BAMI-248112 format. One record per atom (N, C-alpha, C): x negated, y negated, z negated; residue in one letter. Coordinates in steps of 0.1 Angstrom, whole numbers, padded with zeros to 4 digits, always signed. Atoms other than C-alpha are relative to their C-alpha. Example, Ala and Ser with C-alpha at 12.3 -4.5 7.8 and 13.67 -1.06 7.14 Angstrom:
BEGIN
-0009+0012+0000a
-0123+0045-0078a
-0009-0012+0000a
+0009+0011+0000s
-0137+0011-0071s
+0008-0011-0008s
***
This chain:
BEGIN
+0012+0003+0008m
+0421+0403+0047m
-0009+0013+0000m
+0010-0012+0000a
+0390+0426+0050a
-0008+0000-0013a
+0008-0002+0012e
+0374+0440+0019e
-0014+0004+0004e
+0014-0003-0004i
+0336+0440+0022i
-0005+0010-0010i
+0006-0010+0008e
+0319+0471+0009e
-0014-0004-0004e
+0014+0005+0003h
+0283+0459+0013h
-0005-0007+0012h
+0006+0008-0010v
+0261+0436+0033v
-0015+0004+0002v
+0014-0004-0002v
+0228+0445+0050v
-0006-0010+0009v
+0008+0010-0008l
+0202+0421+0063l
-0010+0008+0009l
+0007-0008-0010l
+0185+0435+0095l
-0010-0009+0008l
+0009+0007-0009h
+0154+0424+0115h
-0005+0010+0010h
+0005-0008-0010d
+0144+0438+0148d
-0008-0009+0010d
+0008+0008-0009r
+0124+0426+0178r
+0008-0012+0007r
-0009+0010-0005r
+0154+0405+0190r
+0003-0011-0010r
-0003+0010+0010g
+0157+0386+0158g
+0006+0005-0013g
-0006-0003+0013w
+0177+0386+0125w
+0015+0002+0002w
-0015-0002-0001s
+0212+0399+0120s
+0005+0004-0014s
-0006-0005+0012v
+0236+0407+0092v
+0011+0009+0004v
-0010-0010-0003k
+0257+0438+0092k
+0010+0000-0013k
-0011+0000+0011v
+0290+0436+0071v
+0008+0013+0001v
-0008-0013+0000v
+0304+0471+0062v
+0013-0002-0007v
-0013+0001+0006l
+0341+0471+0055l
+0004+0012-0007l
-0004-0012+0008s
+0357+0493+0029s
+0010+0009+0007s
-0010-0009-0007e
+0385+0505+0052e
-0006+0006+0012e
+0006-0007-0012g
+0359+0517+0077g
-0004-0011+0010g
+0005+0010-0010g
+0340+0499+0105g
-0010-0010-0006g
+0010+0010+0004s
+0315+0471+0104s
+0000-0011+0010s
+0002+0011-0009r
+0307+0438+0120r
-0014-0004-0002r
+0014+0005+0000r
+0273+0425+0130r
-0001-0013+0006r
+0002+0014-0004y
+0263+0389+0133y
-0015-0003+0002y
+0014+0003-0003r
+0231+0377+0149r
-0003-0014-0002r
+0004+0014+0003y
+0212+0346+0138y
-0014-0003+0006y
+0012+0004-0006g
+0183+0326+0151g
-0012+0000-0009g
+0011+0000+0010s
+0162+0326+0119s
+0003+0008-0012s
-0001-0008+0013e
+0156+0345+0087e
+0008-0008-0010e
-0007+0008+0009a
+0169+0316+0067a
+0015+0000+0002a
-0014+0000-0003q
+0202+0315+0085q
+0006+0014-0003q
-0005-0014+0003a
+0206+0353+0082a
+0002+0002-0015a
-0001-0001+0014r
+0199+0352+0045r
+0011-0008-0006r
-0011+0009+0005f
+0223+0323+0039f
+0013+0007+0003f
-0013-0006-0003f
+0252+0341+0057f
+0001+0014-0007f
-0001-0012+0008a
+0243+0374+0040a
+0005-0003-0014a
-0005+0004+0013a
+0248+0356+0007a
+0015-0004+0000a
-0014+0004-0001v
+0281+0341+0019v
+0009+0012+0001v
-0008-0012-0001f
+0294+0375+0030f
+0000+0008-0012f
+0001-0007+0013q
+0283+0390-0003q
+0010-0005-0010q
-0010+0006+0008l
+0306+0366-0020l
+0014+0004+0003l
-0014-0005-0003g
+0336+0381-0002g
+0009-0010+0006g
-0010+0010-0006p
+0352+0355+0021p
+0013+0007+0003p
-0013-0006-0002r
+0389+0360+0027r
+0002+0004+0015r
-0001-0003-0014v
+0385+0360+0065v
-0014+0000+0006v
+0013-0001-0007l
+0355+0371+0086l
+0001-0006+0013l
-0001+0006-0013p
+0346+0352+0117p
+0000+0010+0011p
+0000-0010-0011p
+0350+0369+0151p
-0014+0003+0004p
+0014-0003-0005t
+0320+0387+0165t
+0000-0002+0015t
+0001+0001-0014p
+0308+0381+0200p
+0002+0013+0007p
-0003-0013-0007r
+0319+0407+0226r
-0013+0006+0005r
+0012-0007-0004a
+0293+0433+0234a
-0001+0000+0015a
+0003+0000-0014n
+0277+0433+0268n
+0005+0013+0006n
-0005-0012-0006a
+0291+0458+0293a
-0011+0010+0002a
+0011-0010-0002r
+0257+0474+0300r
-0007+0003-0014r
+0007-0004+0012k
+0239+0493+0273k
-0015-0003+0001k
+0015+0003+0001r
+0204+0483+0262r
-0006+0010-0010r
+0007-0008+0010k
+0179+0504+0244k
-0005-0009-0011k
+0003+0008+0011r
+0173+0490+0210r
-0011+0006-0008r
+0010-0005+0010a
+0143+0492+0187a
+0007+0002-0013a
-0006-0002+0013p
+0151+0506+0153p
-0001-0013-0009p
+0000+0011+0008a
+0161+0479+0129a
-0006+0003-0014a
+0005-0001+0014a
+0143+0473+0096a
+0010-0005-0010a
-0009+0004+0010t
+0165+0471+0066t
-0007-0007-0012t
+0006+0007+0011l
+0157+0445+0040l
+0010-0002-0011l
-0010+0002+0011p
+0173+0442+0005p
+0004-0015+0000p
-0005+0014+0002v
+0194+0411-0001v
-0001-0003-0015v
+0002+0004+0014d
+0183+0394-0033d
+0007-0013-0002d
-0008+0012+0002l
+0210+0369-0044l
-0003-0007-0013l
+0002+0006+0013t
+0196+0362-0078t
-0009-0012+0000t
+0007+0013-0001g
+0173+0335-0066g
-0015+0001+0001g
***
């Protein structure tokens, strides 16, 4: 079971993603097709699920990425 330290909502030119930082070190990043999907799953991860879904394997070739913009996650409504 992974303990989640914090959740970050990210937006870059490729779309929306959620970065889940684990308390024992490391992180997982999940990419979504829309802002609504990313915000929904950011809220789900913030609740602390017992098991995190697997992440897709990274491509073998490296790509240059644009810097990601960090947005606050407001779960109060």
